[in-house]
Phi, psi and omega in degrees: 000131180285162179297328179295316179296324182291334183271351182217159180200163176257151178209141171264126190220156168244130182281118179277314182193171174211160174228148179289145180217125181065206184275333187218001186259168172220142171260125184250141171260125187234148166247117187252156176291323189273327188233007184071216182277131177220165170245144180211161181248138175251106184280134177071011187292339181270359175286148185303323185270006182295130179276346184270342192307308184291346182267353190237030175278154175306146180080002180271147177254120188224155166261130186238153168241124186235149175248140179296133177240170182294312180252316179231141173291152188250127177281115181259333177217149178217132179230124183294134170260313179204127179271349186049050185301331181297335177290326185280347181268357185219117187296324180293315178296322177296321178294319176297318179297321178297321177296314179302315180297317181295315180300313180299315182296318182292328185271348185244158180230169178278079187229021173110179188297139170214091185297322181300316180292320178301313181294321177299316180296312180299316179294323180295315178297319178296318180291322178297328181289330191244332186283148179272357182236071185299332178299319179296317178301314184290319179293324175298315177302313183300314183290322178292322179296318177300319177300311184293334182265358179085021180246028183299120179284149177274117188240359189245342173228151176300127186288344178265307185261347177084000181289148177297136179283128178257171187280086173202170179299139183232193175231155176234128178253116175290334182296315181258355173073051177179181183278144176238142174293164182306320182295311181290325180296321179293340180273355181245117184294331185276354186284145178254138177290138179233122179289150187298324180291325177293316179297324180301315178290321179303312180293320180299318180292325182290321188263358186252147172276172185298325180302329179274348186248342192300335180256008180285128173243116184280131175307140190305316183296319179290320180301319179300314183286324177295316178299319178295319180297312183293316179298322178296320178292317178299318179297320178298315181295322182281339184062029175198155184281140173280146182271322189291332179302327179296314178297319180297317178297320179296317180295314180295322179293327183277320188249350180068203187290336185281341181073188180238125177283128184264000000 
């Protein structure tokens, strides 16, 4: 490998977020196909004549050329793959995308390549842009991400006694990561009660591929409780509160299922 090749590289990336730096630069947090999550700097990107500016907004899928830097790698070229423009035209879809980005960012570190997570993120943004059931898209993302990160919850047998879960209200323990039968659940102070209809959808999302789920529309009442359960579990694992669910609830409460056209 030549010294020139060692100092620069190409990467396919999705922009998670950015912060302003100096007078004209931005530091971007990226999830890349080749290196997993990384941070990089885009110099001069805030200048009016910058050719990279429109390619490096959050939620964009881009091909990048980067040069190795002392502290941060430097983005020297950027070419748009997909802007996911449909997300920016609808406030509800944008809120869901923001939630997806926050969850992914909080659960991942700059620790190397993870092709599965990159593909899950890209597919999720594409589905959020086009699908009429964004709640289904997001719950599929949440359960697949837990699988990929090694946090797959046990939903089919009681995690304490091992008995098969039958169709009745159960309990969920975030501490041990799974469902408890009523007897075992009552013995655990940290366990949360889970209604049988909520558990039915929870299990369906865990064991099904996207092809079996893409047309699923969750009844509103069940969706509310399922969303609360999953978010509560994610918050427990992270040991800190997520910010985007509050914004998402406000948007959904104000605009309902149709969202707001921007």
